[in-house]
C-alpha positions as CSV (number, residue, x, y, z in Angstrom):
1,X,101.9,97.1,25.0
2,X,103.0,99.4,27.8
3,X,100.9,99.8,30.9
4,X,103.5,101.6,33.0
5,X,101.4,101.9,36.2
6,X,101.4,98.1,36.3
7,X,105.1,97.6,35.9
8,X,107.9,97.9,38.4
9,X,111.1,99.7,37.6
10,X,113.3,97.5,35.4
11,X,117.0,98.2,36.0
12,X,118.8,99.8,33.1
13,X,121.4,97.1,33.0
14,X,123.0,98.1,29.7
15,X,123.0,101.8,30.4
16,X,126.6,102.6,30.5
17,X,127.2,106.0,31.9
18,X,128.8,108.7,29.8
19,X,131.6,108.7,32.3
20,X,132.4,106.4,35.2
21,X,134.5,106.9,38.3
22,X,138.2,105.9,38.3
23,X,137.2,102.9,40.5
24,X,135.7,101.2,37.5
25,X,138.4,98.5,37.6
26,X,136.9,97.2,40.8
27,X,133.7,96.6,38.9
28,X,135.4,94.9,36.0
29,X,137.3,92.5,38.4
30,X,134.0,91.1,39.8
31,X,133.1,87.5,39.2
32,X,129.5,87.5,38.1
33,X,127.3,84.5,38.9
34,X,124.9,85.1,36.1
35,X,125.4,86.4,32.6
36,X,123.4,89.2,30.9
37,X,124.0,90.5,27.4
38,X,122.3,92.9,25.2
39,X,120.9,90.0,23.2
40,X,118.1,90.0,25.8
41,X,116.8,93.2,24.1
42,X,116.5,91.2,20.9
43,X,113.6,89.2,22.4
44,X,110.1,90.5,22.6
45,X,110.1,90.4,26.4
46,X,113.5,92.0,26.6
47,X,112.5,94.8,24.3
48,X,109.4,95.3,26.4
49,X,111.4,95.4,29.6
50,X,113.7,98.0,28.1
51,X,110.7,100.2,27.1
52,X,109.2,99.8,30.6
53,X,112.5,101.0,32.1
54,X,112.5,104.0,29.8
55,X,108.9,104.9,30.7
56,X,109.5,104.4,34.4
57,X,112.3,106.9,34.6
58,X,109.9,109.7,33.7
59,X,108.9,109.4,37.4
60,X,112.2,111.1,38.3
61,X,111.5,114.0,35.9
62,X,107.9,114.7,36.8
63,X,106.4,115.2,40.2
64,X,109.5,114.4,42.3
65,X,110.8,117.0,44.7
66,X,114.1,117.6,42.8
67,X,112.3,117.9,39.5
68,X,109.9,120.4,40.9
69,X,112.8,122.5,42.1
70,X,114.6,122.4,38.7
71,X,111.5,123.0,36.6
72,X,109.4,125.4,38.7
73,X,111.4,127.2,41.4
74,X,112.7,130.7,40.6
75,X,110.3,131.4,37.7
76,X,107.7,134.1,37.3
77,X,105.2,131.5,38.7
78,X,106.7,130.0,41.8
79,X,109.4,130.8,44.3
80,X,110.8,128.8,47.2
81,X,108.5,128.4,50.2
82,X,109.2,128.9,53.9
83,X,110.8,125.5,54.6
84,X,113.7,126.1,52.2
85,X,113.9,129.7,53.6
86,X,114.4,128.5,57.1
87,X,115.6,124.9,56.9
88,X,118.9,124.2,55.2
89,X,118.4,120.4,55.1
90,X,119.3,118.4,51.9
91,X,115.9,118.4,50.4
92,X,115.2,122.0,51.2
93,X,118.4,124.0,50.4
94,X,118.4,123.3,46.6
95,X,115.0,125.0,46.3
96,X,116.4,128.2,47.8
97,X,119.6,128.1,45.7
98,X,117.5,127.6,42.6
99,X,115.0,130.2,43.6
100,X,117.8,132.8,44.2
101,X,119.9,131.7,41.2
102,X,122.7,130.8,43.4
103,X,123.3,127.7,41.3
104,X,126.8,126.2,41.0
105,X,128.2,123.1,39.3
106,X,128.1,121.4,42.7
107,X,124.2,121.8,43.0
108,X,122.8,118.4,43.9
109,X,119.5,118.6,42.0
110,X,121.2,119.0,38.7
111,X,121.8,115.3,38.6
112,X,118.1,114.4,38.6
113,X,118.0,115.4,35.0
114,X,121.7,115.1,33.9
115,X,122.7,111.9,35.5
116,X,119.5,110.0,35.2
117,X,118.6,110.6,31.6
118,X,121.8,109.6,29.8
119,X,121.7,106.0,30.9
120,X,118.1,105.8,29.7
121,X,119.1,107.4,26.4
122,X,121.8,104.8,26.1
123,X,119.4,102.0,26.6
124,X,117.0,103.6,24.0
125,X,119.9,103.8,21.5
126,X,120.2,100.0,21.9
127,X,116.4,99.5,21.5
128,X,116.4,101.6,18.4
129,X,119.2,99.4,16.9
130,X,117.7,96.1,18.0
131,X,114.1,96.6,16.9
132,X,114.8,95.1,13.5
133,X,116.4,92.0,15.2
134,X,113.5,90.8,17.3
135,X,112.4,87.8,15.3
136,X,108.9,87.4,16.7
137,X,107.8,91.0,16.0
138,X,105.2,91.6,13.3
139,X,105.8,94.6,11.2
140,X,103.3,96.6,13.2
141,X,104.8,95.5,16.5
142,X,108.2,96.4,15.3
143,X,107.2,99.9,14.1
144,X,105.1,100.7,17.2
145,X,107.9,99.5,19.5
146,X,110.5,101.4,17.6
147,X,108.3,104.5,17.6
148,X,108.0,104.3,21.4
149,X,111.8,104.1,21.8
150,X,112.4,106.9,19.4
151,X,109.8,109.1,21.1
152,X,111.2,108.5,24.5
153,X,114.7,109.3,23.3
154,X,113.5,112.6,21.9
155,X,111.7,113.3,25.2
156,X,114.8,112.8,27.3
157,X,116.9,114.9,24.9
158,X,114.4,117.7,25.1
159,X,114.7,117.7,28.9
160,X,118.5,117.8,28.7
161,X,118.7,120.5,26.0
162,X,116.2,122.6,27.9
163,X,118.3,122.6,31.0
164,X,121.9,122.4,29.7
165,X,122.0,123.4,26.0
166,X,123.9,121.2,23.6
167,X,124.5,117.7,25.0
168,X,126.3,114.7,23.6
169,X,124.8,112.3,21.0
170,X,127.9,110.1,21.2
171,X,128.0,108.3,24.6
172,X,131.2,106.5,23.8
173,X,130.5,104.3,20.8
174,X,129.4,106.8,18.2
175,X,126.4,109.1,17.7
176,X,123.1,107.5,18.9
177,X,124.9,104.1,19.4
178,X,124.6,101.9,22.4
179,X,127.7,102.0,24.6
180,X,128.4,99.0,26.9
181,X,131.9,100.0,28.1
182,X,133.2,102.5,30.7
183,X,133.8,105.8,29.0
184,X,135.8,108.7,30.5
185,X,135.2,111.3,27.8
186,X,132.5,113.9,27.3
187,X,131.6,114.4,23.6
188,X,130.3,117.9,24.0
189,X,133.2,119.8,22.6
190,X,134.2,123.3,23.2
191,X,131.9,126.3,23.1
192,X,132.8,126.8,19.5
193,X,131.6,123.3,18.6
194,X,128.4,123.4,20.5
195,X,126.4,125.3,17.9
196,X,126.8,122.4,15.5
197,X,125.9,119.9,18.2
198,X,122.8,121.9,19.2
199,X,121.6,121.8,15.6
200,X,122.2,118.0,15.7
201,X,120.3,117.7,19.0
202,X,117.2,119.4,17.5
203,X,117.4,117.4,14.3
204,X,117.6,114.1,16.2
205,X,114.6,115.1,18.2
206,X,112.6,116.1,15.1
207,X,113.5,113.0,13.2
208,X,112.6,110.7,16.2
209,X,109.3,112.5,16.8
210,X,108.4,112.5,13.1
211,X,108.9,108.8,13.0
212,X,106.9,108.3,16.2
213,X,104.0,110.4,15.0
214,X,103.8,108.3,11.9
215,X,104.0,104.9,13.6
216,X,102.4,105.2,17.1
217,X,98.8,104.1,17.6
218,X,96.2,106.7,16.6
219,X,94.5,106.6,20.0
220,X,95.6,105.5,23.5
221,X,93.8,102.8,25.4
222,X,91.6,103.9,28.3
223,X,93.2,103.7,31.7
224,X,96.9,103.9,30.6
225,X,99.3,106.4,29.3
226,X,100.8,104.4,26.5
227,X,102.2,106.7,23.8
228,X,100.1,107.5,20.9
229,X,100.3,109.9,17.9
230,X,98.9,113.0,19.6
231,X,101.8,113.0,22.2
232,X,104.4,112.8,19.5
233,X,102.8,115.7,17.5
234,X,102.5,117.7,20.8
235,X,106.2,117.3,21.6
236,X,107.2,117.9,18.0
237,X,105.4,121.3,18.1
238,X,107.3,122.1,21.3
239,X,110.6,121.2,19.8
240,X,110.0,123.2,16.6
241,X,109.0,126.2,18.7
242,X,112.1,125.9,20.9
243,X,114.3,125.7,17.8
244,X,112.6,128.8,16.3
245,X,113.8,130.8,19.3
246,X,117.3,129.3,19.3
247,X,120.6,130.2,17.6
248,X,120.1,127.3,15.1
249,X,116.6,128.3,14.0
250,X,115.4,127.4,10.6
251,X,113.0,129.4,8.4
252,X,110.2,126.8,8.5
253,X,110.2,126.2,12.3
254,X,107.1,128.2,13.2
255,X,105.1,126.7,10.3
256,X,106.2,123.2,11.3
257,X,105.3,123.9,14.9
258,X,101.8,125.1,13.9
259,X,101.3,122.1,11.6
260,X,102.2,119.6,14.3
261,X,100.0,121.2,17.0
262,X,97.1,121.9,14.5
263,X,97.2,118.2,13.4
264,X,95.9,117.4,16.9
265,X,93.5,120.3,17.6
266,X,91.9,120.1,14.2
267,X,91.3,116.3,14.5
268,X,90.1,115.8,18.0
269,X,87.9,112.9,17.1
270,X,90.6,111.1,15.1
271,X,92.9,111.0,18.1
272,X,90.2,110.6,20.7
273,X,91.1,113.7,22.7
274,X,89.0,116.6,24.0
275,X,89.1,119.4,26.5
276,X,87.2,118.7,29.7
277,X,84.1,120.9,30.0
278,X,85.1,122.0,33.5
279,X,88.7,122.9,34.3
280,X,88.3,121.3,37.7
281,X,87.6,117.9,36.1
282,X,91.1,117.8,34.5
283,X,92.7,117.2,37.8
284,X,90.0,115.5,39.8
285,X,91.2,112.4,41.5
286,X,89.5,109.4,39.9
287,X,89.5,111.2,36.5
288,X,93.2,110.8,35.9
289,X,92.8,109.2,32.5
290,X,90.5,111.8,31.0
291,X,90.4,112.8,27.4
292,X,92.5,116.0,27.9
293,X,95.6,114.5,29.5
294,X,97.7,113.3,26.6
295,X,100.6,111.8,28.6
296,X,101.6,111.4,32.2
297,X,104.3,109.7,34.4
298,X,102.4,106.9,36.0
299,X,103.1,105.4,39.4
300,X,101.9,102.4,41.3
301,X,99.7,103.6,44.2
302,X,101.3,102.8,47.6
303,X,104.3,101.1,46.0
304,X,107.0,103.4,47.4
305,X,110.1,101.4,46.5
306,X,109.1,101.0,42.9
307,X,108.0,104.6,42.6
308,X,111.6,105.7,43.3
309,X,112.1,105.8,47.0
310,X,114.7,103.2,48.0
311,X,113.0,101.9,51.1
312,X,109.5,101.0,52.2
313,X,109.0,104.1,54.3
314,X,105.9,105.8,53.0
315,X,106.9,109.1,54.7
316,X,110.1,109.6,52.8
317,X,110.9,112.2,50.1
318,X,112.7,110.1,47.5
319,X,114.1,111.0,44.1
320,X,111.3,109.5,42.2
321,X,108.3,109.8,44.5
322,X,105.4,112.0,43.4
323,X,105.6,114.7,46.0
324,X,103.7,117.3,43.9
325,X,100.7,116.8,46.1
326,X,102.7,118.0,49.1
327,X,105.5,120.3,47.9
328,X,103.1,123.2,47.1
329,X,101.2,123.0,50.4
330,X,101.6,125.8,52.9
331,X,101.8,125.3,56.7
332,X,98.2,125.2,57.7
333,X,99.4,123.7,61.1
334,X,101.2,126.8,62.4
335,X,99.8,128.2,65.7
336,X,98.8,131.6,64.2
337,X,96.1,129.7,62.3
338,X,94.2,128.9,65.5
339,X,90.8,130.7,65.8
340,X,90.6,133.9,67.8
341,X,89.2,131.8,70.6
342,X,92.4,129.8,70.6
343,X,90.8,126.7,69.1
344,X,92.9,124.5,66.8
345,X,90.3,123.1,64.5
346,X,92.6,121.4,62.0
347,X,93.6,118.2,63.7
348,X,97.0,117.0,62.5
349,X,97.4,116.5,58.7
350,X,94.1,115.5,57.1
351,X,94.7,113.5,53.9
352,X,92.6,115.9,51.9
353,X,94.9,118.8,52.8
354,X,98.1,117.1,51.9
355,X,101.4,117.1,53.8
356,X,102.5,120.7,54.4
357,X,106.0,120.4,52.9
358,X,105.9,124.1,51.9
359,X,108.8,123.8,49.4
360,X,107.2,126.1,46.8
361,X,105.0,129.1,47.0
362,X,103.2,131.1,44.2
363,X,104.6,134.5,43.4
364,X,102.4,137.5,43.8
365,X,102.7,138.1,40.0
366,X,100.9,134.8,39.5
367,X,98.2,135.1,42.1
368,X,97.6,138.9,41.8
369,X,98.5,139.8,38.2
370,X,98.2,136.7,36.0
371,X,95.0,135.8,38.0
372,X,93.7,139.3,38.4
373,X,90.3,138.1,37.1
374,X,89.2,135.5,39.6
375,X,85.5,135.9,38.8
376,X,85.2,135.1,35.1
377,X,88.3,132.8,35.1
378,X,87.7,129.7,37.1
379,X,91.3,128.5,36.9
380,X,92.6,130.3,40.0
381,X,90.1,128.7,42.4
382,X,90.4,125.3,40.6
383,X,94.2,125.4,40.8
384,X,94.7,126.7,44.4
385,X,93.3,125.8,47.8
386,X,92.4,129.0,49.6
387,X,89.9,127.6,52.1
388,X,90.8,125.3,55.0
389,X,88.1,123.8,57.2
390,X,87.7,121.9,60.4
391,X,89.1,118.4,59.7
392,X,91.0,115.6,61.3
393,X,93.6,113.1,60.1
394,X,92.2,110.4,62.5
395,X,89.9,107.6,61.3
396,X,86.2,108.0,62.1
397,X,85.3,106.2,65.3
398,X,88.8,106.2,66.8
399,X,89.4,107.7,70.2
400,X,91.3,110.7,68.8
401,X,88.5,111.3,66.3
402,X,85.8,111.2,68.9
403,X,87.8,113.5,71.2
404,X,88.2,116.0,68.4
405,X,84.5,115.9,67.5
406,X,83.6,116.5,71.2
407,X,85.9,119.6,71.3
408,X,84.2,121.0,68.2
409,X,80.8,120.3,69.5
410,X,81.5,121.9,72.9
411,X,82.5,125.1,71.1
412,X,79.5,125.2,68.7
413,X,81.5,124.0,65.7
414,X,81.4,121.0,63.4
415,X,83.5,119.2,60.8
416,X,83.6,121.4,57.6
417,X,83.3,124.7,59.4
418,X,85.8,127.3,58.1
419,X,89.2,127.3,59.8
420,X,90.8,130.0,57.7
421,X,90.4,131.6,54.3
422,X,92.8,133.4,51.9
423,X,90.9,136.3,50.4
424,X,91.1,136.9,46.7
425,X,92.0,140.5,47.1
426,X,92.7,143.0,49.9
427,X,89.4,144.6,49.1
428,X,87.6,141.3,49.8
429,X,89.6,140.8,53.0
430,X,88.5,144.3,54.1
431,X,84.9,143.4,53.4
432,X,85.4,140.4,55.7
433,X,86.6,142.6,58.6
434,X,90.3,142.6,58.0
435,X,92.0,145.8,59.0
436,X,95.1,147.1,60.8
437,X,93.4,146.6,64.1
438,X,91.9,143.2,63.1
439,X,94.5,141.6,60.9
440,X,92.6,138.3,60.8
441,X,89.0,139.6,60.5
442,X,86.3,139.6,63.1
443,X,84.8,136.1,62.7
444,X,85.7,133.0,64.7
445,X,87.8,131.9,61.7
446,X,90.9,133.6,60.3
447,X,90.9,135.7,57.1
448,X,94.2,136.4,55.4
449,X,94.6,139.2,52.9
450,X,96.9,138.7,49.9
451,X,98.8,141.7,51.3
452,X,99.9,139.7,54.3
453,X,100.2,136.0,53.5
454,X,103.7,134.5,53.3
455,X,106.5,136.1,51.2
456,X,110.1,134.9,51.2
457,X,111.2,138.6,51.4
458,X,109.5,141.7,52.6
459,X,107.4,143.0,49.8
460,X,107.2,146.8,49.4
461,X,104.0,147.8,51.3
462,X,102.0,149.1,52.7
463,X,101.1,146.8,54.4
464,X,104.2,144.6,54.1
465,X,103.4,140.9,54.0
466,X,104.9,138.5,56.5
467,X,107.7,136.0,56.1
468,X,106.6,134.5,59.4
469,X,102.9,133.9,58.6
470,X,103.4,130.7,56.6
471,X,100.1,130.4,54.7
472,X,99.6,131.1,51.0
473,X,97.4,129.7,48.2
474,X,98.4,126.0,47.8
475,X,98.4,124.4,44.4
476,X,95.8,121.5,44.6
477,X,96.0,120.2,41.0
478,X,97.8,117.1,42.1
479,X,96.1,116.5,45.5
480,X,95.8,112.9,46.6
481,X,93.5,112.0,49.4
482,X,94.3,108.3,49.1
483,X,97.9,108.3,50.3
484,X,99.0,105.7,52.7
485,X,99.6,108.2,55.5
486,X,99.4,111.9,56.2
487,X,103.1,112.3,55.1
488,X,102.9,109.8,52.2
489,X,103.7,110.5,48.6
490,X,101.1,110.2,45.8
491,X,100.4,107.3,43.6
492,X,98.5,109.4,41.0
493,X,99.8,109.8,37.5
494,X,101.7,113.1,37.1
495,X,100.5,115.0,34.0
496,X,103.2,115.8,31.4
497,X,101.2,117.1,28.4
498,X,97.6,118.3,28.1
499,X,95.5,119.1,25.1
500,X,95.0,122.7,26.4
501,X,98.7,123.2,25.9
502,X,98.5,121.9,22.4
503,X,96.0,124.7,21.6
504,X,98.5,127.2,23.2
505,X,101.4,125.8,21.2
506,X,99.4,126.2,17.9
507,X,98.5,129.7,19.0
508,X,102.1,130.7,19.7
509,X,103.2,129.3,16.3
510,X,100.4,131.2,14.6
511,X,101.5,134.4,16.3
512,X,105.1,133.8,15.1
513,X,103.7,133.4,11.6
514,X,101.8,136.7,11.9
515,X,98.4,135.1,12.1
516,X,97.1,136.8,15.3
517,X,93.5,136.1,14.4
518,X,94.1,132.4,14.3
519,X,96.1,132.6,17.5
520,X,93.2,134.4,19.3
521,X,90.7,131.8,18.1
522,X,92.9,129.0,19.4
523,X,93.4,130.7,22.8
524,X,89.7,131.5,23.1
525,X,89.0,127.7,23.0
526,X,91.0,127.5,26.2
527,X,89.7,130.7,27.8
528,X,86.0,129.9,27.1
529,X,86.4,126.6,28.9
530,X,88.0,128.5,31.8
531,X,84.8,130.5,32.2
532,X,82.8,127.4,33.0
533,X,81.6,126.8,36.6
534,X,79.0,124.3,37.6
535,X,75.7,125.9,38.5
536,X,75.9,128.8,36.2
537,X,72.8,129.5,34.1
538,X,73.3,129.5,30.3
539,X,73.0,133.2,30.3
540,X,75.5,133.6,33.1
541,X,77.9,131.3,31.4
542,X,77.6,133.1,28.1
543,X,78.3,136.4,29.8
544,X,81.4,135.1,31.4
545,X,82.7,133.4,28.2
546,X,82.2,136.7,26.4
547,X,84.2,138.5,29.1
548,X,87.0,135.9,28.7
549,X,87.3,136.2,24.9
550,X,90.2,138.0,23.4
551,X,90.9,139.5,19.9
552,X,93.8,139.6,17.6
553,X,94.9,142.9,19.0
554,X,95.5,141.3,22.4
555,X,98.0,138.8,21.1
556,X,101.6,139.3,22.1
557,X,104.2,136.8,23.3
558,X,103.9,138.1,26.8
559,X,100.1,137.6,26.7
560,X,100.7,134.0,25.5
561,X,103.2,133.4,28.3
562,X,100.7,134.8,30.8
563,X,98.0,132.5,29.4
564,X,100.3,129.6,29.7
565,X,100.8,130.5,33.4
566,X,97.1,130.7,34.0
567,X,96.5,127.4,32.3
568,X,99.6,125.4,33.2
569,X,100.7,126.8,36.6
570,X,102.8,124.3,38.5
571,X,102.6,121.5,35.9
572,X,106.4,121.1,35.7
573,X,107.6,122.9,32.6
574,X,107.8,126.7,33.3
575,X,111.6,127.0,33.7
576,X,112.3,125.2,30.5
577,X,109.5,127.1,28.7
578,X,111.1,130.4,29.6
579,X,114.7,129.3,29.0
580,X,114.0,127.8,25.6
581,X,112.4,131.1,24.4
582,X,115.7,132.9,24.6
583,X,117.7,135.1,26.9
584,X,115.5,138.2,26.7
585,X,112.3,136.4,27.4
586,X,113.9,134.4,30.2
587,X,115.3,137.4,32.0
588,X,112.3,139.6,31.6
589,X,109.9,137.0,32.9
590,X,112.0,136.1,35.9
591,X,112.2,139.8,36.7
592,X,108.5,140.3,36.7
593,X,108.2,139.6,40.4
594,X,108.8,141.9,43.3
595,X,108.7,139.1,45.9
596,X,111.2,136.7,44.2
597,X,114.8,137.1,45.3
598,X,115.7,135.7,41.9
599,X,114.7,139.0,40.2
600,X,117.7,140.8,41.7
601,X,120.2,138.0,41.0
602,X,119.3,136.3,37.7
603,X,121.8,136.8,34.9
604,X,122.0,135.8,31.2
605,X,124.2,132.9,32.1
606,X,121.4,131.3,34.2
607,X,119.4,130.5,31.1
608,X,121.5,127.3,31.0
609,X,122.3,125.3,34.1
610,X,125.9,124.4,34.8
611,X,127.2,121.0,33.8
612,X,127.5,119.1,37.2
613,X,130.9,119.1,38.7
614,X,130.8,115.4,39.2
615,X,130.6,115.0,35.4
616,X,133.6,117.2,34.9
617,X,135.6,115.5,37.6
618,X,135.2,112.2,35.9
619,X,136.5,113.3,32.5
620,X,140.0,112.2,31.6
621,X,140.7,115.5,29.8
622,X,142.7,117.9,32.0
623,X,141.1,121.0,30.4
624,X,137.7,120.4,32.0
625,X,136.5,124.0,32.0
626,X,136.0,124.0,28.2
627,X,133.1,121.7,28.6
628,X,131.3,123.9,31.1
629,X,128.6,126.4,30.2
630,X,129.6,130.0,30.0
631,X,129.8,131.9,33.3
632,X,130.2,129.0,35.6
């Protein structure tokens, strides 16, 4: 049984890299004091440790700062925030390069997916081979353990194919075979050979996921994100849909995608899954293991070393730490946020407000167009923080806390009073007193219109927004008020797949099959839930749900992608979602935004990331360029 949140990272000892540096002889000349062989994985404990390792490396792919850059920055949903715009430090610059499509083979963040997944896949290849050789496994244990290994292998290949296109199945010892020796090749082939390899990539994922869906447990245990059937069906639907848009599409892909997703949404009770009644409940801290979240990358709260940061400093920004609670947060500390009376009523960095790392900012397409209806659709306000209040980072009763309370009291204020507010629309801001003469309103707190909060370039006005005012709606889905310090990372699970997306996958497959009525019904399940707000009367809720419903005539691919943005904004898959739907979709969606520099720079070649230069440099073939993706 896997309970990943309770396990520390187990080193991938057998994970021979696809390539190694030319200094490998130094490694081979070492005199080890202990002996470890792959026979360890033929024991029940060894097999479990291998699976634990494979689960744990999902932490690097979901919620970490580099992963957020690769998977979100530069899409129609999010651009780079002010910190990457002004600060060229190592954990900032990649966001700007990704957000402006200035991505080269030397880009550092490419390795978070490319370099970290192949060793895990290699270990999983060994686990798949060794499952039949663990003598103490019962048949059920063997099948469930093998199903986990095969699911995880498919998942990591999905991440690689989504970013880089066709990738090797042969890591040095044959296709899908464990390699334990240094290998200086790169079994990707030339551009002409990659079509066949891409077809193999998809088939391997489909075969692995089909086996996983048949052999994983029917339901997951409460309080853990161990794999179960619904997760395999969900990813299987994603893989079939991705292949349906690819150059290696098969005629039955859309039907197979629909069947896989519909298997889950039509049998909610069987799999023990259900949409939450209130969208806000999906992400509420303390409700992390709810019935809607199918799968998540778990972490160990306050265990910074084992969560991927290689020292005990809780304030670091490591490769594997969950920084999703902080990276989307705007600079609520900047001096312009002080009240008109000059009072700074946000004291430091209150835990509830997250660390203002300001790495990513939502695009105006997302906040103003996709979320144009902020009344009937609760998802905007349940996804973004737009109101900041008087608060302090200091513990109640401390000297600093008492001094802050005294300052508030002396000025007729109290904890919880409004500090500043980001108005839903320019019209709402105007109603609150915002004008050319009073750009922050007339009350003691600030009001910011969507026309003037932060943009990383000057947006065609009037009025032109600022790139010096550093506030913007801050994604709060992953907020963690129980971090060790104001700058600390989160120990919460980072959602990977949700049931709401399963409905949207089924709807997209139905659309591709020409069944727009079925697609509308599936999307309406998600949209009707989005209309819910606590406190509405039955009549009010019914009115809002009616307003949210769509018909078959509303269904287009663009509408489906818009709906995915409204439902899944910031959840870590947007770049891949667009890239895997083909060149035209990818380019058109990135170019939706007027305030994203990427819109003027993105090209067809950017639908695939470049193969990292470090990989090419290590290959012993002198013709390295033939392994690179086109245009790089």
